C-alpha positions in Angstrom: 0.0 0.0 0.0 1.2 3.6 -0.6 3.3 5.2 2.1 1.8 8.2 3.9 3.7 11.1 5.3 1.0 11.5 8.0 1.5 7.9 9.3 1.6 8.1 13.1 0.9 4.5 14.1 3.3 2.6 16.3 6.4 0.8 15.0 5.6 -2.7 13.8 1.9 -1.9 12.9 0.5 -4.9 10.9 -1.1 -2.7 8.2 1.5 -0.1 7.6 5.3 -0.1 7.7 6.9 2.0 10.5 8.1 5.5 9.7 11.8 5.1 8.8 13.0 8.7 8.6 12.2 11.9 10.5 13.0 15.6 10.5 13.0 17.4 13.8 12.8 21.2 13.6 13.9 22.9 16.8 13.2 26.5 17.9 14.1 28.4 21.0 10.8 28.0 22.9 8.2 30.2 24.6 6.2 30.3 27.9 2.8 28.7 27.9 1.1 32.0 28.7 2.0 35.7 29.0 2.0 35.7 32.8 4.7 36.0 35.3 3.8 32.5 36.7 4.2 30.9 33.2 7.3 33.0 32.3 9.2 32.1 35.5 9.9 28.4 34.8 10.6 29.2 31.1 13.2 31.8 32.1 14.6 29.5 34.8 15.2 26.7 32.2 16.6 29.1 29.6 18.9 31.0 31.9 20.1 27.9 33.7 21.7 26.6 30.5 25.5 26.9 30.8 25.6 27.4 27.0 23.7 30.6 27.4 25.3 31.9 30.6 28.7 30.3 31.4 29.4 31.9 34.7 30.5 29.6 37.6 27.3 27.6 38.5 27.2 28.4 42.2 27.6 32.2 41.6 25.1 32.2 38.7 22.6 30.2 40.7 22.6 32.8 43.5 22.2 35.6 41.0 19.5 33.8 39.0 17.3 32.7 41.9 18.1 35.5 44.3 17.6 38.4 41.9 16.7 37.7 38.2 13.8 35.3 38.7 12.3 37.6 41.3 12.2 40.6 39.0 12.4 39.6 35.4 9.3 37.3 35.0 6.8 40.2 35.5 8.7 42.4 33.1 9.0 39.7 30.4 5.3 38.8 30.9 4.4 42.4 30.1 6.4 42.2 26.9 4.8 39.0 25.9 1.3 40.5 26.6 2.1 43.1 23.9 2.5 40.5 21.2 0.3 37.6 22.3 -2.3 36.5 19.9 -5.7 34.7 20.3 -3.9 31.6 19.0 -1.1 31.9 21.5 2.6 32.7 21.4 3.7 34.0 17.9 6.8 31.9 18.0 4.9 28.7 18.8 2.1 29.4 16.3 4.6 30.4 13.6 6.9 27.5 14.2 3.9 25.0 14.0 2.8 26.6 10.8 6.3 26.3 9.3 6.5 22.7 10.4 3.1 21.9 8.7 4.1 23.6 5.5 7.5 21.9 5.4 5.7 18.5 5.8 3.4 19.4 2.9 6.3 20.5 0.7 8.2 17.2 1.4 5.0 15.3 0.6 4.7 17.3 -2.7 8.2 16.2 -3.7 7.0 12.6 -3.3 10.0 10.9 -1.6 10.2 7.2 -1.8 9.6 6.5 1.9 7.5 7.8 4.7 8.9 10.8 6.5 7.8 12.3 9.9 8.3 16.0 10.4 8.0 17.2 14.0 8.7 20.4 16.0 10.5 20.7 19.4 11.4 23.6 21.6 14.8 23.9 23.2 13.1 25.4 26.3 9.5 24.7 27.3 7.2 22.3 25.4 7.3 20.1 23.4 10.8 19.3 24.6 13.6 17.8 22.4 13.6 14.8 24.7 9.9 14.2 24.3 9.8 14.6 20.6 12.8 12.3 19.9 11.3 9.7 22.2 8.0 10.0 20.3 9.7 9.7 16.9 11.5 6.6 18.2 8.1 5.1 19.2 6.8 5.8 15.7 9.6 3.9 14.1 12.0 6.6 13.1 15.5 5.1 12.5 17.1 8.0 10.6 16.7 11.5 12.0 17.8 14.9 10.7 17.8 17.6 13.3 17.3 21.1 11.9 17.7 23.9 14.5 15.9 27.0 13.2 19.0 29.2 13.7 20.6 30.2 10.4 23.8 31.3 12.1 25.6 28.9 14.5 26.3 29.9 18.0 27.1 27.7 21.0 24.3 29.6 22.8 21.7 28.4 20.3 22.6 25.6 18.0 25.2 24.3 20.4 22.6 24.1 23.1 20.3 22.1 20.8 23.1 19.6 20.2 23.4 19.2 24.0 19.6 18.5 24.3 19.7 16.0 21.4 22.7 14.2 23.0 20.9 14.1 26.3 17.8 12.6 24.7 19.8 9.9 22.8 21.4 8.8 26.1 18.1 7.5 27.2 17.4 5.4 24.1 18.5 1.8 24.0 18.7 1.9 20.2 19.2 5.6 19.1 18.5 6.5 15.4 21.1 7.3 12.8 21.6 11.0 13.3 22.4 14.0 11.1 22.4 17.7 12.1 22.2 20.9 10.1 24.9 23.0 11.9 24.0 26.2 10.2 22.6 27.6 6.9 23.8 31.2 7.2 25.1 31.5 3.6 22.9 28.9 1.9 22.0 30.2 -1.5 18.3 29.3 -1.3 18.0 30.9 2.2 19.7 34.1 1.0 17.4 34.2 -2.0 14.4 33.8 0.3 15.5 36.7 2.5 16.2 38.9 -0.5 12.8 38.1 -2.0 11.1 38.9 1.3 12.7 42.3 1.5 12.1 43.1 -2.2 8.4 42.2 -2.0 8.0 44.2 1.2 9.6 47.2 -0.6 7.3 46.7 -3.6 4.3 47.2 -1.3 5.6 49.8 1.2 8.3 51.6 -0.7 12.0 51.6 0.3 13.3 53.3 3.4 16.3 55.5 3.7 18.4 52.7 4.9 18.1 48.9 5.7 19.3 47.7 9.0 19.9 44.0 9.7 19.6 43.3 13.4 20.9 40.0 14.7 20.6 38.7 18.3 23.7 39.5 20.2 26.1 37.4 22.3 28.9 38.4 24.6 32.1 39.4 22.8 34.0 37.0 25.1 32.2 34.1 23.5 33.5 35.1 20.1 37.1 35.3 21.5 36.6 31.8 22.8 35.9 30.5 19.3 32.2 31.0 18.6 31.7 31.6 14.8 28.5 33.5 15.2 29.7 37.0 14.5 31.5 35.9 11.3 28.4 34.1 10.1 26.2 37.1 10.7 28.5 39.3 8.7 28.6 36.6 5.9 24.8 36.7 5.8 24.9 40.4 5.5 27.5 40.4 2.8 25.5 37.9 0.8 22.3 40.0 1.1 24.2 43.2 0.2 25.4 41.5 -3.0 22.0 40.0 -3.8 20.2 43.3 -3.2 22.9 45.4 -4.8 23.5 47.6 -1.8 26.7 48.9 -0.3 27.8 49.2 3.3 26.2 52.7 3.7 22.8 51.4 2.5 22.7 48.1 4.4 23.9 48.2 8.0 24.4 45.5 10.7 23.7 45.7 14.4 23.1 43.4 17.4 20.2 43.4 19.8 19.0 41.9 23.1 22.0 42.4 25.2 21.7 42.0 29.0 24.0 42.6 31.9 27.1 44.6 32.1 29.4 42.5 30.0 30.4 43.8 26.6 28.3 42.3 23.8 28.7 42.3 20.0 28.5 45.8 18.6 27.2 48.0 17.3 24.1 47.7 19.5 20.7 48.0 17.7 19.1 50.4 20.2 22.1 52.8 20.0 22.2 52.4 16.2 18.6 53.4 15.6 19.0 56.4 17.8 22.2 57.5 16.0 20.6 57.1 12.6 17.6 59.2 13.7 19.9 61.8 15.1 21.8 61.9 11.8 18.6 62.8 9.8 17.4 59.3 8.7 13.6 59.6 8.6 12.5 56.1 7.5 14.5 53.1 8.6 13.7 49.5 7.4 14.8 46.7 9.8 15.0 43.0 9.1 16.2 40.3 11.5 17.8 37.5 9.5 18.8 35.5 12.6 15.2 34.7 13.3 13.4 32.1 11.2 10.0 32.9 12.9 8.7 36.1 14.5 9.0 36.2 18.2 9.4 38.5 21.2 12.7 39.8 20.0 11.3 40.9 16.6 7.7 41.8 17.3 8.2 43.6 20.7 11.9 44.5 20.9 12.3 45.7 17.3 8.9 46.6 16.0 7.7 48.3 19.2 10.7 49.2 21.5 13.1 50.3 18.9 10.4 52.0 16.9 9.8 54.1 20.0 13.6 54.8 20.4 13.8 55.9 16.7 10.9 58.2 17.0 12.1 59.7 20.3 15.5 60.5 18.7 13.9 62.4 15.7 13.1 59.7 13.2 9.7 59.4 11.5 9.2 55.6 11.1 11.0 52.4 11.9 9.5 49.7 9.7 10.0 46.1 10.7 10.1 43.6 7.8 8.6 40.4 9.1 10.6 37.2 9.4 10.3 34.5 6.7 7.9 32.5 8.9 5.9 30.0 6.8 6.2 31.8 3.5 6.7 29.6 0.4 10.2 30.9 -0.1 11.3 29.8 3.4 9.5 26.5 3.1 11.1 25.7 -0.2 14.6 26.8 1.0 14.3 24.5 4.1 13.0 21.6 2.0 16.0 22.0 -0.2 18.3 22.1 2.8 16.6 18.9 4.2 17.0 17.0 1.0 20.6 18.0 0.6 21.5 16.8 4.1 19.6 13.5 3.7 21.2 12.4 0.5 21.9 8.7 0.7 18.9 7.9 2.8 16.5 5.9 0.7 13.4 7.6 2.2 14.4 10.9 0.7 15.1 9.6 -2.8 12.7 10.4 -5.7 10.3 7.7 -6.5 10.4 7.1 -10.2 7.2 7.1 -12.2 7.8 3.5 -13.5 8.3 2.2 -10.0 12.0 1.5 -10.5 14.6 2.0 -7.8 14.6 5.5 -6.3 17.0 8.0 -7.8 19.5 9.7 -5.5 20.2 12.9 -7.5 19.4 16.2 -5.9 15.8 17.5 -5.9 14.7 20.5 -8.0 12.3 22.8 -6.2 9.7 25.0 -7.7 
C-alpha cells in the first residue's frame, strides 16, 4: 500500500510499515502564557543553560534565583502580553505553521519512503527529549535535526546539540543522526531573505536605509571561538550583493544584550538612535537571525526600537517580518533537508515507473 507522510501508528503496525525517517525542527521556545507565573519556569530553564550563561554555576545560581527570577518574569510577561495572539505565542504558532508547510512540501516532492516532520522547543514544550522519544516510538530510524537558527552559536545551535545528545542517552537503540549545523550562507536561504525584502519594498516603498539586526552574544564568546559574528557578517555580505546595496545602505547591528558584560557591537538600540539623530527619517529593519517572528522581533524591534527611533527624531522604523511559513522559506528549508539527507532511501525520488529511487538532488519549484 502507498506510504503516507502522515503515518503516526506505532512501530511494527501490521497494516502499515513503520516510519523510517524523520526531520526534527527545533526553535528556542516560549512560555505557555503571557503571565509571570508561566514565564518564570521558562526563564529558569533558559537562563540555567550553561551554554547561554557560562558563569560559575554556584555564583550564577545565586544571581538567577536571588535576583533575576524575582524581578524579570513580570517584566517579560508584560512584553509577551504586547504580542500575544488569540492563537497563543507568535513563536509557537509560527513554528507550528512552518512545520506543517514543510511537511506538505516534502510530501509534494514525493520521496520514496514515509517521513515524519516534527517540532521541538529547546526550552519549554514540546521538549527535544519528548519529541525524539515520540519519533522513536513511531519507528524513526534515521533522524535529521534542523535547528531554526541560520547562524551557528554555542548559545543556540550548540545548546540544541546538547539537548539532542541528552535525549539519545536515554534510548537503548538511538536512530542514525544528522544535524544541520547552520545555513547562514545557503543560496536558497539568502534568496528567500532577499525576495522577502524586495516584496516588502514593492508594497511599502523603500526606506532611507536597511538595518539587519541580529541577536547579540557576549564578545567574550567570540574570542573563545564562537563563529556567530562571522556568520552574521557573511549573511549580511550575501544580502548586500544580492540586493545590490553597499555598506552605507545596508547596516548591521546586534540586539537583546543583557547585563554589564560587553556584547557584540554596534548595539541595535544605539544604532537606531544614532541614525535618527543623523537625519534618517525612514528606517527599514530586518532580522535574518530569526526564522520565525517572536518576542525579539515583534516587541523589541517593531515596538521598543520604533519608539527609540521616533524619540530620537526619526519618523518611522518599519520592521520587515521574518520569513515565517512563507513559500520561499518552506522551499529553502525543504531543499536544505533534501541535501542533508542524500543517501537515505526515504528521501530519494520515487520514479514514475516504480523503479529503484534516484539519489540525485531534488529540484524545487
